[in-house]
BALUM-751382 format. One line per 8 residues: number of its first residue (from 1); their letters; for each residue x, y, z of N, C-alpha, C, O. Coordinates in nm, 2 decimals. Layout:
N
NUM) a) X/Y/Z/X/Y/Z/X/Y/Z/X/Y/Z; ...
This chain:
249
1) madtivtl) 0.09/-0.12/0.00/0.00/0.00/0.00/0.09/0.12/0.00/0.19/0.13/0.07; 0.05/0.22/-0.08/0.13/0.35/-0.09/0.13/0.42/0.05/0.04/0.41/0.12; 0.25/0.48/0.08/0.27/0.55/0.20/0.22/0.69/0.19/0.30/0.77/0.13; 0.10/0.72/0.23/0.05/0.86/0.21/0.10/0.94/0.33/0.09/0.91/0.44; 0.16/1.06/0.29/0.22/1.14/0.39/0.15/1.28/0.41/0.16/1.35/0.51; 0.07/1.31/0.30/-0.01/1.44/0.31/-0.15/1.41/0.26/-0.17/1.35/0.16; -0.25/1.45/0.34/-0.39/1.43/0.30/-0.47/1.56/0.33/-0.47/1.61/0.45; -0.53/1.61/0.23/-0.62/1.73/0.24/-0.76/1.68/0.21/-0.78/1.61/0.11
9) devvkrfg) -0.85/1.71/0.30/-0.99/1.67/0.29/-1.08/1.79/0.30/-1.10/1.84/0.41; -1.14/1.83/0.19/-1.24/1.94/0.18/-1.18/2.06/0.25/-1.25/2.12/0.33; -1.06/2.10/0.22/-0.99/2.21/0.29/-1.05/2.34/0.24/-1.06/2.37/0.12; -1.08/2.43/0.33/-1.13/2.57/0.31/-1.04/2.67/0.38/-1.00/2.65/0.49; -1.00/2.77/0.30/-0.92/2.88/0.36/-0.97/3.01/0.31/-1.00/3.03/0.19; -1.00/3.10/0.41/-1.05/3.23/0.37/-0.95/3.34/0.42/-0.89/3.33/0.53; -0.94/3.45/0.35/-0.88/3.57/0.39/-0.99/3.68/0.39/-1.03/3.73/0.29; -1.04/3.71/0.51/-1.16/3.79/0.52/-1.28/3.73/0.46/-1.31/3.61/0.49
17) drevlsgv) -1.34/3.80/0.36/-1.46/3.75/0.29/-1.42/3.67/0.17/-1.51/3.61/0.11; -1.29/3.66/0.14/-1.25/3.60/0.02/-1.21/3.45/0.05/-1.12/3.43/0.13; -1.27/3.36/-0.02/-1.24/3.22/0.00/-1.14/3.18/-0.11/-1.17/3.18/-0.23; -1.02/3.15/-0.06/-0.91/3.12/-0.16/-0.88/2.97/-0.18/-0.82/2.93/-0.28; -0.93/2.89/-0.09/-0.94/2.74/-0.11/-1.08/2.70/-0.08/-1.13/2.73/0.03; -1.14/2.62/-0.17/-1.28/2.59/-0.16/-1.30/2.44/-0.17/-1.32/2.39/-0.28; -1.29/2.37/-0.06/-1.31/2.22/-0.06/-1.21/2.14/-0.14/-1.24/2.05/-0.22; -1.08/2.17/-0.11/-0.97/2.10/-0.18/-0.94/1.97/-0.11/-0.92/1.96/0.01
25) tlsvtrgq) -0.94/1.86/-0.19/-0.91/1.73/-0.15/-0.80/1.67/-0.23/-0.80/1.67/-0.35; -0.69/1.63/-0.16/-0.57/1.58/-0.23/-0.49/1.49/-0.14/-0.49/1.52/-0.02; -0.43/1.39/-0.19/-0.34/1.31/-0.11/-0.20/1.30/-0.19/-0.20/1.29/-0.31; -0.10/1.29/-0.11/0.04/1.28/-0.17/0.11/1.16/-0.10/0.11/1.15/0.02; 0.17/1.08/-0.18/0.24/0.96/-0.13/0.39/0.98/-0.13/0.44/1.07/-0.20; 0.46/0.90/-0.05/0.60/0.92/-0.03/0.67/0.90/-0.17/0.64/0.80/-0.24; 0.76/0.99/-0.20/0.83/0.98/-0.33/0.76/1.04/-0.45/0.82/1.04/-0.56; 0.64/1.09/-0.43/0.56/1.14/-0.54/0.60/1.29/-0.56/0.63/1.36/-0.47
33) vvcligas) 0.59/1.33/-0.69/0.61/1.47/-0.72/0.48/1.52/-0.78/0.43/1.48/-0.88; 0.42/1.62/-0.70/0.29/1.68/-0.74/0.31/1.82/-0.78/0.37/1.90/-0.71; 0.27/1.85/-0.90/0.28/1.99/-0.96/0.14/2.05/-0.96/0.05/2.00/-1.01; 0.14/2.17/-0.89/0.02/2.25/-0.89/0.03/2.36/-1.00/0.12/2.43/-1.00; -0.07/2.36/-1.09/-0.07/2.46/-1.19/-0.20/2.54/-1.18/-0.30/2.49/-1.13; -0.20/2.66/-1.24/-0.31/2.74/-1.24/-0.27/2.89/-1.24/-0.15/2.92/-1.22; -0.36/2.98/-1.28/-0.33/3.12/-1.29/-0.29/3.18/-1.15/-0.33/3.12/-1.05; -0.23/3.29/-1.15/-0.20/3.36/-1.02/-0.33/3.39/-0.95/-0.43/3.43/-1.01
41) gsgkstll) -0.33/3.36/-0.82/-0.46/3.38/-0.74/-0.55/3.25/-0.74/-0.66/3.26/-0.68; -0.50/3.14/-0.80/-0.58/3.02/-0.80/-0.58/2.94/-0.67/-0.66/2.85/-0.65; -0.49/2.98/-0.58/-0.48/2.91/-0.45/-0.35/2.82/-0.43/-0.34/2.76/-0.33; -0.27/2.82/-0.53/-0.15/2.73/-0.52/-0.06/2.76/-0.40/-0.03/2.67/-0.33; -0.02/2.88/-0.39/0.07/2.92/-0.28/0.00/2.90/-0.15/0.07/2.86/-0.05; -0.12/2.94/-0.14/-0.20/2.92/-0.01/-0.20/2.77/0.03/-0.19/2.74/0.15; -0.23/2.69/-0.07/-0.23/2.54/-0.04/-0.10/2.50/0.02/-0.10/2.42/0.12; 0.01/2.54/-0.04/0.14/2.50/0.01/0.16/2.55/0.15/0.21/2.48/0.24
49) rccnkled) 0.13/2.68/0.18/0.15/2.73/0.31/0.06/2.67/0.42/0.10/2.66/0.53; -0.06/2.62/0.38/-0.14/2.54/0.47/-0.08/2.41/0.50/-0.10/2.35/0.61; 0.00/2.35/0.41/0.05/2.22/0.43/0.16/2.21/0.53/0.19/2.11/0.59; 0.22/2.33/0.57/0.32/2.33/0.68/0.28/2.42/0.79/0.36/2.47/0.87; 0.15/2.45/0.79/0.09/2.53/0.90/0.14/2.67/0.91/0.14/2.73/1.02; 0.19/2.73/0.80/0.21/2.87/0.79/0.08/2.95/0.79/0.08/3.07/0.82; -0.02/2.88/0.74/-0.16/2.93/0.74/-0.25/2.83/0.81/-0.24/2.71/0.78; -0.34/2.88/0.89/-0.44/2.79/0.95/-0.56/2.78/0.85/-0.59/2.88/0.79
57) idggtisv) -0.62/2.67/0.85/-0.74/2.65/0.76/-0.87/2.68/0.83/-0.87/2.68/0.96; -0.97/2.71/0.76/-1.10/2.75/0.81/-1.21/2.64/0.80/-1.32/2.65/0.85; -1.17/2.53/0.73/-1.26/2.42/0.72/-1.19/2.30/0.66/-1.09/2.31/0.60; -1.24/2.18/0.69/-1.18/2.05/0.64/-1.06/2.02/0.73/-1.05/2.07/0.84; -0.98/1.92/0.68/-0.87/1.88/0.76/-0.74/1.86/0.67/-0.76/1.83/0.55; -0.63/1.88/0.73/-0.50/1.85/0.67/-0.42/1.76/0.76/-0.40/1.80/0.88; -0.38/1.65/0.71/-0.29/1.56/0.79/-0.16/1.54/0.72/-0.15/1.52/0.60; -0.05/1.56/0.79/0.09/1.55/0.74/0.16/1.46/0.84/0.17/1.48/0.96
65) fgtdlsgd) 0.21/1.35/0.78/0.28/1.25/0.86/0.20/1.19/0.97/0.24/1.16/1.08; 0.07/1.19/0.95/-0.03/1.14/1.04/-0.07/1.24/1.15/-0.15/1.20/1.24; -0.02/1.36/1.14/-0.06/1.46/1.24/-0.17/1.55/1.18/-0.15/1.61/1.07; -0.28/1.57/1.25/-0.38/1.66/1.20/-0.34/1.80/1.23/-0.33/1.84/1.35; -0.32/1.88/1.12/-0.27/2.02/1.14/-0.39/2.12/1.18/-0.36/2.23/1.22; -0.51/2.07/1.17/-0.62/2.16/1.20/-0.65/2.19/1.35/-0.72/2.28/1.38; -0.58/2.11/1.43/-0.60/2.13/1.58/-0.52/2.25/1.63/-0.41/2.28/1.58; -0.59/2.33/1.72/-0.52/2.44/1.78/-0.40/2.41/1.86/-0.31/2.50/1.88
73) dvrgelvr) -0.39/2.28/1.91/-0.28/2.25/2.00/-0.16/2.19/1.92/-0.06/2.15/1.98; -0.17/2.20/1.79/-0.05/2.15/1.71/0.05/2.26/1.69/0.02/2.37/1.65; 0.17/2.23/1.73/0.28/2.32/1.72/0.34/2.32/1.58/0.40/2.22/1.54; 0.33/2.43/1.51/0.37/2.43/1.37/0.52/2.41/1.35/0.56/2.35/1.25; 0.60/2.46/1.45/0.74/2.45/1.43/0.79/2.30/1.44/0.89/2.26/1.38; 0.71/2.22/1.51/0.75/2.07/1.52/0.72/2.01/1.39/0.79/1.92/1.34; 0.60/2.04/1.33/0.57/1.98/1.20/0.67/2.03/1.09/0.71/1.95/1.00; 0.71/2.16/1.10/0.80/2.21/0.99/0.94/2.16/1.00/1.01/2.18/0.90
81) rhigivfq) 0.97/2.09/1.11/1.11/2.03/1.11/1.12/1.92/1.00/1.23/1.89/0.96; 1.01/1.87/0.96/1.01/1.76/0.86/0.97/1.81/0.72/0.97/1.73/0.63; 0.95/1.94/0.71/0.90/1.99/0.58/0.99/2.11/0.54/1.01/2.20/0.62; 1.05/2.10/0.42/1.13/2.21/0.37/1.04/2.29/0.28/0.96/2.24/0.21; 1.06/2.42/0.28/0.98/2.51/0.19/1.07/2.61/0.13/1.15/2.67/0.20; 1.06/2.63/0.00/1.14/2.73/-0.08/1.04/2.82/-0.15/0.95/2.78/-0.22; 1.06/2.95/-0.13/0.97/3.05/-0.18/1.02/3.12/-0.31/1.13/3.08/-0.36; 0.94/3.20/-0.37/0.98/3.28/-0.49/1.11/3.36/-0.46/1.20/3.36/-0.54
89) sfnlfphr) 1.11/3.43/-0.35/1.22/3.51/-0.31/1.32/3.42/-0.24/1.27/3.33/-0.17; 1.45/3.45/-0.25/1.55/3.35/-0.19/1.55/3.36/-0.04/1.58/3.26/0.02; 1.53/3.48/0.02/1.52/3.49/0.16/1.65/3.45/0.23/1.65/3.39/0.34; 1.76/3.47/0.16/1.89/3.44/0.23/1.94/3.56/0.31/1.90/3.67/0.28; 2.01/3.53/0.42/2.06/3.64/0.51/2.18/3.71/0.44/2.28/3.64/0.42; 2.17/3.83/0.40/2.27/3.89/0.32/2.40/3.91/0.39/2.51/3.92/0.33; 2.40/3.92/0.53/2.52/3.94/0.60/2.59/3.81/0.65/2.68/3.82/0.72; 2.54/3.70/0.60/2.60/3.57/0.63/2.64/3.50/0.50/2.58/3.52/0.40
97) tvldnitm) 2.75/3.42/0.52/2.80/3.35/0.40/2.70/3.24/0.36/2.61/3.21/0.43; 2.72/3.19/0.24/2.64/3.07/0.19/2.64/2.96/0.30/2.54/2.90/0.33; 2.76/2.93/0.35/2.77/2.82/0.44/2.70/2.85/0.57/2.63/2.76/0.62; 2.71/2.97/0.62/2.63/3.01/0.74/2.48/3.00/0.72/2.41/2.96/0.80; 2.44/3.05/0.60/2.29/3.04/0.57/2.24/2.90/0.57/2.13/2.88/0.62; 2.32/2.81/0.52/2.27/2.67/0.52/2.28/2.60/0.65/2.19/2.52/0.68; 2.38/2.63/0.73/2.40/2.56/0.86/2.32/2.62/0.98/2.31/2.55/1.08; 2.27/2.74/0.96/2.20/2.80/1.07/2.08/2.72/1.12/2.06/2.69/1.24
105) gprralkm) 2.00/2.67/1.03/1.88/2.59/1.07/1.92/2.46/1.14/1.87/2.43/1.25; 2.00/2.37/1.08/2.04/2.25/1.15/2.10/2.27/1.28/2.08/2.20/1.38; 2.18/2.38/1.30/2.25/2.40/1.43/2.15/2.45/1.53/2.16/2.41/1.65; 2.06/2.54/1.49/1.96/2.59/1.59/1.84/2.50/1.62/1.81/2.48/1.73; 1.78/2.45/1.51/1.66/2.37/1.53/1.69/2.23/1.56/1.62/2.17/1.64; 1.79/2.17/1.50/1.82/2.03/1.52/1.93/2.01/1.62/1.97/1.89/1.65; 1.99/2.12/1.67/2.10/2.11/1.77/2.22/2.03/1.71/2.29/1.96/1.78; 2.24/2.04/1.58/2.35/1.97/1.52/2.48/2.05/1.55/2.49/2.17/1.54
113) vkataeat) 2.59/1.97/1.57/2.72/2.03/1.60/2.77/2.10/1.47/2.74/2.06/1.36; 2.85/2.20/1.49/2.89/2.29/1.38/2.97/2.20/1.27/2.94/2.22/1.15; 3.06/2.12/1.31/3.13/2.04/1.21/3.04/1.95/1.13/3.06/1.94/1.01; 2.95/1.89/1.19/2.85/1.80/1.12/2.77/1.88/1.02/2.75/1.84/0.91; 2.72/1.99/1.07/2.63/2.08/0.99/2.71/2.13/0.87/2.66/2.13/0.76; 2.83/2.17/0.89/2.91/2.22/0.78/2.95/2.11/0.68/2.95/2.13/0.56; 2.98/1.99/0.73/3.01/1.88/0.64/2.89/1.84/0.55/2.90/1.82/0.43; 2.77/1.84/0.61/2.64/1.82/0.54/2.62/1.93/0.43/2.59/1.90/0.32
121) aldlltqf) 2.64/2.05/0.47/2.62/2.16/0.38/2.72/2.16/0.26/2.68/2.18/0.15; 2.84/2.12/0.29/2.94/2.11/0.18/2.91/2.00/0.09/2.94/2.01/-0.03; 2.86/1.89/0.14/2.82/1.78/0.06/2.71/1.82/-0.04/2.71/1.79/-0.16; 2.61/1.89/0.02/2.50/1.94/-0.07/2.55/2.05/-0.17/2.50/2.04/-0.28; 2.63/2.14/-0.13/2.69/2.23/-0.22/2.76/2.17/-0.33/2.75/2.21/-0.45; 2.84/2.07/-0.30/2.91/1.99/-0.41/2.81/1.92/-0.50/2.82/1.93/-0.62; 2.70/1.86/-0.45/2.60/1.80/-0.53/2.53/1.89/-0.62/2.50/1.86/-0.73; 2.52/2.02/-0.58/2.45/2.12/-0.66/2.55/2.21/-0.74/2.51/2.31/-0.80
129) glaekakd) 2.67/2.17/-0.74/2.77/2.24/-0.82/2.81/2.38/-0.77/2.84/2.47/-0.84; 2.80/2.40/-0.63/2.83/2.53/-0.57/2.93/2.52/-0.46/2.94/2.61/-0.38; 3.01/2.42/-0.46/3.11/2.41/-0.35/3.20/2.53/-0.34/3.24/2.57/-0.23; 3.24/2.59/-0.45/3.33/2.70/-0.45/3.27/2.83/-0.40/3.34/2.93/-0.38; 3.14/2.83/-0.38/3.07/2.95/-0.33/3.04/2.94/-0.18/2.97/3.03/-0.13; 3.09/2.85/-0.11/3.06/2.83/0.03/3.09/2.95/0.12/3.02/2.98/0.21; 3.20/3.02/0.09/3.24/3.13/0.17/3.20/3.27/0.11/3.22/3.37/0.17; 3.12/3.26/0.00/3.07/3.39/-0.06/2.95/3.44/0.01/2.88/3.36/0.08
137) ypdrlsgg) 2.92/3.56/0.00/2.80/3.62/0.05/2.69/3.62/-0.06/2.73/3.62/-0.18; 2.56/3.62/-0.03/2.46/3.61/-0.13/2.47/3.71/-0.25/2.44/3.68/-0.36; 2.52/3.83/-0.22/2.52/3.93/-0.33/2.63/3.90/-0.43/2.64/3.97/-0.53; 2.71/3.80/-0.40/2.81/3.76/-0.50/2.76/3.65/-0.59/2.83/3.61/-0.68; 2.64/3.61/-0.57/2.58/3.50/-0.65/2.48/3.55/-0.75/2.42/3.65/-0.73; 2.46/3.47/-0.86/2.35/3.50/-0.95/2.22/3.46/-0.88/2.22/3.39/-0.78; 2.11/3.51/-0.95/1.98/3.47/-0.89/1.96/3.32/-0.89/1.90/3.26/-0.80; 2.00/3.25/-1.00/1.99/3.11/-1.00/2.07/3.04/-0.89/2.03/2.94/-0.84
145) qqqrvaii) 2.19/3.09/-0.87/2.27/3.03/-0.76/2.21/3.06/-0.63/2.21/2.97/-0.54; 2.15/3.18/-0.61/2.09/3.20/-0.48/1.97/3.11/-0.45/1.95/3.06/-0.34; 1.89/3.08/-0.56/1.78/3.00/-0.54/1.82/2.85/-0.52/1.76/2.78/-0.44; 1.93/2.81/-0.58/1.99/2.68/-0.55/2.03/2.67/-0.40/2.02/2.57/-0.34; 2.09/2.78/-0.35/2.13/2.78/-0.21/2.01/2.77/-0.12/2.01/2.70/-0.02; 1.90/2.84/-0.16/1.78/2.83/-0.08/1.73/2.69/-0.08/1.68/2.64/0.03; 1.73/2.62/-0.19/1.69/2.48/-0.19/1.78/2.39/-0.10/1.74/2.31/-0.03; 1.91/2.42/-0.11/2.01/2.34/-0.03/1.98/2.37/0.12/1.99/2.28/0.20
153) ralamdpe) 1.95/2.49/0.15/1.92/2.53/0.29/1.80/2.45/0.34/1.80/2.40/0.46; 1.70/2.43/0.26/1.59/2.35/0.30/1.63/2.20/0.31/1.58/2.13/0.41; 1.71/2.15/0.22/1.75/2.01/0.22/1.84/1.98/0.34/1.85/1.87/0.39; 1.92/2.08/0.39/2.01/2.06/0.50/1.93/2.02/0.63/1.99/1.96/0.72; 1.80/2.05/0.63/1.72/2.01/0.75/1.67/1.86/0.74/1.60/1.82/0.82; 1.71/1.80/0.63/1.68/1.66/0.61/1.53/1.64/0.61/1.47/1.55/0.68; 1.45/1.71/0.52/1.31/1.71/0.52/1.26/1.58/0.46/1.32/1.52/0.37; 1.14/1.54/0.50/1.07/1.42/0.44/0.98/1.47/0.32/0.94/1.40/0.24
161) lllldeit) 0.95/1.60/0.32/0.86/1.66/0.22/0.92/1.80/0.19/0.96/1.88/0.28; 0.92/1.83/0.06/0.97/1.96/0.01/0.86/2.03/-0.06/0.80/1.98/-0.16; 0.84/2.16/-0.02/0.73/2.24/-0.09/0.81/2.35/-0.16/0.89/2.42/-0.11; 0.77/2.37/-0.29/0.84/2.47/-0.37/0.74/2.56/-0.43/0.65/2.52/-0.51; 0.75/2.69/-0.40/0.65/2.78/-0.44/0.70/2.88/-0.55/0.76/2.98/-0.52; 0.67/2.84/-0.68/0.71/2.93/-0.79/0.85/2.97/-0.78/0.88/3.09/-0.79; 0.94/2.87/-0.77/1.08/2.91/-0.73/1.16/2.97/-0.85/1.27/3.02/-0.83; 1.10/2.97/-0.97/1.17/3.03/-1.08/1.11/3.16/-1.13/1.16/3.22/-1.22
169) saldpelv) 1.00/3.20/-1.06/0.93/3.32/-1.11/1.00/3.45/-1.10/0.98/3.55/-1.17; 1.10/3.46/-1.00/1.17/3.58/-0.98/1.31/3.58/-1.06/1.39/3.67/-1.05; 1.33/3.48/-1.14/1.46/3.46/-1.21/1.45/3.51/-1.35/1.35/3.51/-1.42; 1.57/3.56/-1.40/1.58/3.59/-1.54/1.57/3.46/-1.62/1.61/3.36/-1.57; 1.51/3.47/-1.74/1.49/3.34/-1.82/1.61/3.26/-1.83/1.60/3.13/-1.83; 1.73/3.32/-1.85/1.85/3.24/-1.87/1.90/3.16/-1.74/1.98/3.07/-1.75; 1.84/3.19/-1.63/1.88/3.13/-1.50/1.78/3.02/-1.46/1.81/2.94/-1.37; 1.66/3.02/-1.53/1.56/2.92/-1.49/1.61/2.78/-1.50/1.58/2.69/-1.41
177) gevldavr) 1.68/2.75/-1.61/1.71/2.61/-1.64/1.80/2.54/-1.53/1.78/2.43/-1.50; 1.89/2.62/-1.47/1.98/2.56/-1.37/1.90/2.52/-1.24/1.94/2.42/-1.18; 1.80/2.60/-1.21/1.72/2.57/-1.09/1.63/2.45/-1.12/1.62/2.36/-1.04; 1.57/2.45/-1.24/1.48/2.33/-1.28/1.56/2.20/-1.28/1.51/2.10/-1.25; 1.69/2.21/-1.33/1.77/2.09/-1.34/1.80/2.04/-1.19/1.80/1.92/-1.17; 1.82/2.13/-1.10/1.84/2.09/-0.96/1.71/2.01/-0.91/1.72/1.91/-0.84; 1.60/2.06/-0.94/1.47/2.00/-0.89/1.45/1.87/-0.96/1.40/1.77/-0.90; 1.49/1.86/-1.09/1.48/1.73/-1.16/1.57/1.62/-1.09/1.52/1.51/-1.07
185) dlarsgmt) 1.69/1.66/-1.05/1.77/1.57/-0.97/1.71/1.53/-0.84/1.72/1.41/-0.81; 1.64/1.62/-0.77/1.57/1.58/-0.65/1.46/1.48/-0.68/1.44/1.39/-0.60; 1.39/1.50/-0.79/1.28/1.41/-0.82/1.33/1.27/-0.85/1.27/1.17/-0.81; 1.44/1.27/-0.92/1.50/1.13/-0.95/1.55/1.07/-0.82/1.56/0.94/-0.82; 1.59/1.14/-0.72/1.64/1.09/-0.60/1.53/1.03/-0.51/1.56/0.96/-0.41; 1.40/1.06/-0.55/1.29/1.01/-0.47/1.24/1.11/-0.36/1.16/1.07/-0.28; 1.28/1.23/-0.37/1.23/1.33/-0.27/1.08/1.36/-0.30/1.04/1.38/-0.41; 1.00/1.35/-0.19/0.86/1.39/-0.21/0.84/1.54/-0.22/0.90/1.61/-0.13
193) milathei) 0.78/1.58/-0.32/0.77/1.73/-0.35/0.63/1.77/-0.39/0.56/1.70/-0.47; 0.58/1.88/-0.34/0.47/1.95/-0.40/0.51/2.09/-0.44/0.57/2.16/-0.36; 0.50/2.12/-0.57/0.55/2.24/-0.62/0.44/2.31/-0.70/0.37/2.26/-0.79; 0.43/2.44/-0.68/0.35/2.53/-0.76/0.44/2.59/-0.87/0.55/2.64/-0.84; 0.39/2.58/-0.99/0.48/2.62/-1.10/0.40/2.67/-1.22/0.29/2.62/-1.24; 0.46/2.76/-1.30/0.40/2.80/-1.43/0.48/2.74/-1.54/0.45/2.76/-1.66; 0.58/2.66/-1.50/0.67/2.59/-1.60/0.60/2.46/-1.65/0.62/2.35/-1.59; 0.51/2.47/-1.75/0.43/2.36/-1.79/0.51/2.25/-1.85/0.48/2.13/-1.81
201) afardvad) 0.61/2.28/-1.93/0.69/2.17/-1.99/0.77/2.10/-1.88/0.79/1.98/-1.88; 0.81/2.17/-1.78/0.88/2.11/-1.66/0.79/2.02/-1.59/0.82/1.91/-1.55; 0.66/2.06/-1.56/0.57/1.98/-1.49/0.54/1.85/-1.57/0.53/1.75/-1.51; 0.53/1.86/-1.70/0.51/1.74/-1.78/0.63/1.65/-1.77/0.61/1.52/-1.78; 0.75/1.70/-1.75/0.87/1.62/-1.74/0.88/1.55/-1.61/0.92/1.43/-1.60; 0.85/1.62/-1.50/0.89/1.56/-1.36/0.77/1.51/-1.28/0.79/1.43/-1.19; 0.65/1.56/-1.31/0.54/1.53/-1.22/0.49/1.39/-1.23/0.49/1.33/-1.34; 0.45/1.33/-1.12/0.37/1.21/-1.11/0.22/1.24/-1.12/0.14/1.17/-1.17
209) lvvflegg) 0.19/1.36/-1.06/0.05/1.40/-1.06/0.05/1.55/-1.08/0.12/1.63/-1.02; -0.04/1.60/-1.18/-0.06/1.74/-1.20/-0.20/1.78/-1.15/-0.29/1.71/-1.18; -0.20/1.88/-1.08/-0.33/1.93/-1.02/-0.35/2.07/-1.08/-0.27/2.16/-1.05; -0.46/2.09/-1.15/-0.50/2.22/-1.20/-0.60/2.29/-1.11/-0.71/2.23/-1.09; -0.57/2.41/-1.05/-0.66/2.48/-0.97/-0.71/2.60/-1.04/-0.64/2.67/-1.11; -0.84/2.64/-1.01/-0.90/2.76/-1.06/-0.99/2.81/-0.96/-1.08/2.73/-0.92; -0.98/2.93/-0.92/-1.07/2.99/-0.82/-1.07/2.91/-0.69/-1.17/2.90/-0.62; -0.96/2.86/-0.65/-0.95/2.79/-0.52/-1.00/2.64/-0.52/-1.01/2.58/-0.41
217) rivesgpp) -1.04/2.59/-0.64/-1.09/2.46/-0.65/-1.00/2.37/-0.74/-0.94/2.43/-0.83; -0.99/2.25/-0.71/-0.93/2.15/-0.81/-1.02/2.12/-0.92/-1.13/2.06/-0.90; -0.99/2.17/-1.04/-1.07/2.14/-1.16/-1.04/2.01/-1.22/-1.13/1.94/-1.26; -0.91/1.97/-1.22/-0.87/1.85/-1.28/-0.74/1.80/-1.22/-0.65/1.89/-1.19; -0.72/1.67/-1.21/-0.59/1.62/-1.16/-0.57/1.48/-1.22/-0.67/1.41/-1.26; -0.45/1.45/-1.24/-0.41/1.32/-1.30/-0.27/1.32/-1.35/-0.20/1.42/-1.32; -0.23/1.22/-1.41/-0.09/1.21/-1.46/-0.07/1.32/-1.57/-0.16/1.36/-1.63; 0.05/1.37/-1.59/0.08/1.48/-1.68/0.03/1.45/-1.82/-0.01/1.54/-1.89
225) eqvlvepr) 0.05/1.32/-1.87/0.01/1.29/-2.00/-0.14/1.31/-2.03/-0.19/1.32/-2.14; -0.22/1.30/-1.92/-0.36/1.33/-1.93/-0.40/1.47/-1.91/-0.46/1.53/-2.00; -0.35/1.53/-1.80/-0.39/1.67/-1.77/-0.33/1.77/-1.87/-0.40/1.87/-1.91; -0.21/1.75/-1.91/-0.14/1.85/-1.99/-0.14/1.82/-2.14/-0.12/1.91/-2.22; -0.17/1.69/-2.17/-0.18/1.66/-2.32/-0.32/1.64/-2.36/-0.36/1.68/-2.47; -0.40/1.57/-2.28/-0.54/1.55/-2.32/-0.64/1.59/-2.21/-0.71/1.50/-2.15; -0.64/1.71/-2.17/-0.72/1.76/-2.06/-0.87/1.73/-2.09/-0.92/1.75/-2.20; -0.94/1.69/-1.98/-1.08/1.66/-2.00/-1.17/1.79/-1.98/-1.28/1.79/-2.03
233) eaatrrfl) -1.12/1.88/-1.90/-1.20/2.00/-1.87/-1.17/2.12/-1.96/-1.06/2.14/-1.99; -1.28/2.19/-2.00/-1.26/2.31/-2.08/-1.18/2.41/-2.01/-1.10/2.48/-2.08; -1.19/2.43/-1.88/-1.11/2.53/-1.81/-0.96/2.50/-1.81/-0.88/2.59/-1.82; -0.93/2.37/-1.81/-0.79/2.33/-1.82/-0.74/2.36/-1.96/-0.62/2.41/-1.97; -0.81/2.33/-2.06/-0.77/2.36/-2.19/-0.75/2.52/-2.21/-0.66/2.56/-2.28; -0.84/2.60/-2.16/-0.83/2.74/-2.17/-0.70/2.79/-2.10/-0.62/2.87/-2.16; -0.67/2.74/-1.98/-0.55/2.78/-1.91/-0.43/2.74/-1.99/-0.34/2.82/-2.01; -0.42/2.61/-2.04/-0.30/2.57/-2.11/-0.28/2.64/-2.24/-0.17/2.66/-2.29
241) srylgdap) -0.39/2.69/-2.30/-0.38/2.76/-2.43/-0.30/2.89/-2.41/-0.23/2.94/-2.51; -0.30/2.95/-2.29/-0.23/3.07/-2.27/-0.08/3.05/-2.26/0.00/3.14/-2.28; -0.04/2.92/-2.23/0.10/2.89/-2.21/0.16/2.81/-2.33/0.28/2.82/-2.36; 0.07/2.74/-2.40/0.12/2.65/-2.50/0.07/2.68/-2.64/0.09/2.61/-2.74; 0.01/2.80/-2.65/-0.05/2.84/-2.78/-0.18/2.78/-2.80/-0.27/2.80/-2.72; -0.20/2.70/-2.90/-0.33/2.63/-2.92/-0.36/2.54/-2.81/-0.27/2.46/-2.76; -0.48/2.53/-2.76/-0.52/2.45/-2.65/-0.52/2.30/-2.70/-0.55/2.27/-2.81; -0.48/2.21/-2.60/-0.48/2.07/-2.63/-0.62/2.03/-2.67/-0.72/2.08/-2.62
249) t) -0.63/1.93/-2.76/-0.76/1.88/-2.80/-0.79/1.75/-2.73/-0.90/1.69/-2.75
């Protein structure tokens, strides 16, 4: 039986009078790559933030690693120890070196000794082709390199789940590829990921499950060859036509 690690059941999230998630139901199994697609404002980022309790929900339930996040007594920081999240902006500390940025979390949250944290960070930097940047400050890096460091910082916490929120949207087009290649490598390694993306070709390449959201609802979900090549819903076809030219038939 598949090991389900994230379950959303009829999740509702409101900001004031605006309902941004409307009855979202979704499950994610270990090792699965789930790509969330949809126009800006469709609920993708909010869904990710609810999955690690950065946002509380107003209805339904979310369970992560068997813990119901909808309870008021659930401590978000304990859940987040097992979940890495990378945002559109890199959020690196400008006054700290790359190595310090990466090791701060493991040393403070996991109580990892400095030597172990630095060895782990250097291994990850080497894996991502950035070993020579360990002593540099963020302003010496390109946008693509900074985003890869942000991914490494999340991985240094040894997460069981990685959430990626439009991580290429702030990058110049020529830098997008290096970040997507890094995520491809993570997918091949078996990392469980939920990612919001506008990179449709990338979603088709790496996703096990593609979820199309519109107006806070899941309109269509399934394997990429179905949702992105032969979508069943007219709304999906309209959305894809804006990115792929002629809508799939």
